[in-house]
N, C-alpha and C positions, 0 to 999 in steps of 0.2 A: 457456348453450345458444344455438344459432343457430335463430331461430324458423322453423318450418315446413320444417326441413331434417333429413333422415335422415343420421345420422353413422355412418360405418363405419371401423373401424380394421383394417388388415391388417398382420400380421407377415410380412415377406418374407424367406425364406431361399433358399438355392441351389435347393432342390428343391420347396419347398412354399409355398403362400399360406394362412395361417391368419387367418381373418377374424372380426369381431364386429360385429353390427349393434346399435347402442345403443337404437334405437327399440323393437324387439321382443325384445331380449336373445338373439337367435339367433346361433349360431356356424356357420361353414362352413370347409371345407378343400378346396383344389384344388391341382393340381400347378402349379409355376412353369414352365409351358410355354405355347405359343400356344393349345393346347386349353383349358388351365386359365384363361387370360386371357379367352377367349371365354365360358367358363362364368360367370366373375365378372361380365362385362359383361351377359350375358343376365339374370343374377339381379338386377343393379342396375336394369336397364330395366323390371323388373316392379314396382319400388317407386314408388308414386305421389309426385308432388312432387319437390322438390329433394333431391339427394344430394351429400354431400361425403365423400370418401375420404381418409384420412390413412395414411401409412406412414413408417417411419424411413428415413434414408439408410443403406444397407447395403453400401457398397462397390461399387455398380453392379448388384447383383442386382435392384433395383427398377426399372431404367430401361426395360426392354422393356414391363413391365406399365404403367408410368407413361405411356409413349408410346401404348400401346393404349387406355388410359382417356381420354387427351386427344383422340385421334382419334375416339373415340366420343362426344365432347362431355360427358364426365363430369368434374366438378370434383374434382381430385385434387391433394394437396399433399404435398411431401416435408418431414419434420420432423427437427429435430436430435436425435440420440440422447441427448445430454447432458441436454436438457430433459425428455425422456421419463423418463430415469433419476431426475432430481431430483423429477419429479412422482410417480413410484412411491414414492420415499422419503418424500415428504410425506404419502402415504396410508398409510404403514406397511407397504407391500407389499414383502416380502423374497423370496418365492418367484419363480422365473423360469421360465416355459415359454412356448412359442409362443402357446398359448391365452390365458394371462394377459397377455402382451405385447399381443396384438391388442385386448383389452378396455381396457388402459391407454391405448393410442393413441386409441381412440375417445373415451374419457372426457377425455383431454387436448385433443382437438379441440373438445370441448364447453366445456372450461374456458378454452382459449386459441384462440378462433376466428380470431384474426388471425395466428396463428403459421404457419410453413411457407412454402415457396416453390413457385410454379407451374412447370410444365415450360417450360424456355427453348425458343426456336425452334431449328430444325434447324441453322442456322449456329453458333449458340452451343453446341449440343450437340457438334458436331464440334470446335469450338475447345476446349471443356472436355475432351473426350477426349484431344486432342493435348497440351494443357498438363499434364494428369494424367500422361500417358505420359512426357512430358519430365521431370517431377519425379521419376518413378520411376527413370529412367535416370541422372539427375544424382545421386540417392542411391546408386545402384549404383556409379557412378564414384567418388564420395567414399569409400565403404567400400573399394573396390579400392585407391585411393591410400593409404589408411591401412594396409591389409595389405601393400602393396608396400614402404612405408616401413619397417614393422616387420621384414619379411623381409630387406631389404637391410642393415639394421643388424646382423642376425645373419650376413649373408654368404650369397649364393646363387650357384648355378652360372649360367653364361652361357645355358644352355638355358631355365632357369626365368625368368631376366630377360627373355629374348626372348618367352616366352609371356605374361608380364605386359604387356610393351609392345604385343604384338599385340592383347590383350584391351582394353587402354586405347584403342588406336586404333579398334577396332570401336565402342566406346561413344561415343568422340568423333564418329565418323562418323554414328552413329545420332542423336545429339543434334543435330548440325548439320542433318541431313535433316529432323528433326521441326520444327526452328526455321524452316526454309524453308517447310514446309507450313503452319505457323501463320501466317507472313507472307502466304502466298498466300490463305489463307482470309480474312484481314483485308482485304487489298487488293481482293478480288473482291466484298466485301460493303460497299456504300456506308455504311450506318450504323455498321458496325464500323470502317471506315477513318476516318470523320470523328471518332469517339470516340478512336481510337488517335492520330490527329494532335494532338488536344487534349491528351491525356495526355503524349505525347512532347515537347510544348512545355515541360514542367516540367523544369528541370534536376535530374537525379537519376533520372528515370524513363526507362528505355530500352525497347527492343522487348520484352524478356522480361517485365519488370514491367508494361508496358502491356497485354500480352496476358493476363497473369494477372488483372489488375484487371477487364478486360472479361469474361473467362470466369467467374471466381469471384465477382464482385461486380456482377451486372447491375443491382442496385438503385442503383449509384453515380449521384449526381446527383439522387436523389429522397429523400435522407435528411438529417437534421440532422448537425452535426459530432459530437455525442455518439453518435448511432446508428451512424455509419460507424466510429467508434473501437471501439464495442462489437462490431460485426459482424466486425471484423478481429482482435478479441482484444487491442486495444491500449489500452483504457480501464483506468485504474487502479481496482482494487477495494479499497474501504475494509474494515478490520478493526478497528473501534472499538467500545468498550463503556465507558460511563461516562466516567471521566477518562482511561482508557487509550486511546492512540492507536497502533494496530497498524501494521505495515509494509504499504504499498500494493503490490499485486502485479497482474500481468495474467494472464488465463486465458480459456479458451474461444475463440470466434470461429473463423474458417476458417484452420486451421493452415498449410496449404500456401501460402496467400496471405500470411500473416504472415511466413513465412520469406523470401519474395521481397522483401517490403517492407523487411525488415532489410537486405538487400543494397542496395536502392535508397537506404535511409537513409544507409548508409556513403558512397555516392557523393554524395548531397545534402549531407552534412556538410562536404564539401570543395569542391563545385562550385556549390551553389545559393546565390546572393547573399543570399537572405533567411534561409535556414536555417543557413548557415555561421556567422554571428555567434551564433546561438542555441546551436549546438553548442560554440563557443568559450567562451561565458559559463558553460555547464554544466560544462565541463572545468575552468575556472578556479575554480569553486566546489567542486572536488574530487569531482564526481559520477563514479561508475564508468562505464566505456565502455558496458556493457550498458544502463544507464539512459539514457545520452545517445542511444544508437541507438534505443531505444524511443520516447523523446521526439520525436526527429526523424521517425521512421516515423509517429507519430500525427499530427504536423503535416503531413507529406507527403500522407498519405491524406485529410486534411481539405482541403488545397489542391486535390487531385485532385477531390474531391466538388464543391467550389465551381466549379471550372472546367467540369466536365461540366454542372453545373446552369445556368450562365450561357452556355455554348457560346462562351466567349471565351478564346482561347489565352493562355498565360502571357505577360506583358509586363513587361519590366524598367522599373521606375519611376525617374524622375530621382533621382539620389543613391544608388541601390542599387549 
């Protein structure tokens, strides 16, 4: 428990805010609208002492409430859904309703007071919105290209081919436009520009991966190497029991960031003078490509964390 702090869990859906106050076991429900947000804030202000509010990441439905709570000076944190789910399983809770979820969130905040992340500043929120949208468009383009390839193997008319090309051109143009907006946000904000320059000094990290690291991992530079690997889902998870040594796997972390780091790792494996020999040794030992990419991505994000922490750009050492 957090001493002298009232803990509130809120399950946020598209239409409703279902809440549970751990101190007095009271529940509440308000609409997920500006009026509902004002009602929640008014209720919290009537509670004496410190208050901490927790809610799950729900694909963006929580952002307006989060912003309103932060503007009102209320301590509010966003929590990873996977951790809430694991906490529910540890308690033997199988039923799932909005009311049950709100109570689970409040109890999780009591159990793990250090968990969750606070609302990023406005520039970071804009950058994260843009990087998220870019990722969605890139996924759409990838699916479209797969569909186009399948259709053309079967044979398509010139009209259909033209429509496919036009749609691909639209997606290409939108992705390019968003990348220009991302660059403008970074350039116009001195702390973001400084961080981007440090990250881009690392061979293998380009504008897209630098922007994703800044937007999705604002904790970069304030973590240990193990923490940054875990946060990106690149830390190997053991599956051992007694004499049995299970296969190591990766899981969890921030998925969209991990995908971009995989692309950066492919570039680093060929162009980074420190990581290229590592990739070569792993390949010579017969390691599969996926394992090599994961290993390089883990080292790459560890280097990025160290460079942001020291504020010293990448430097080629003698003999590298």
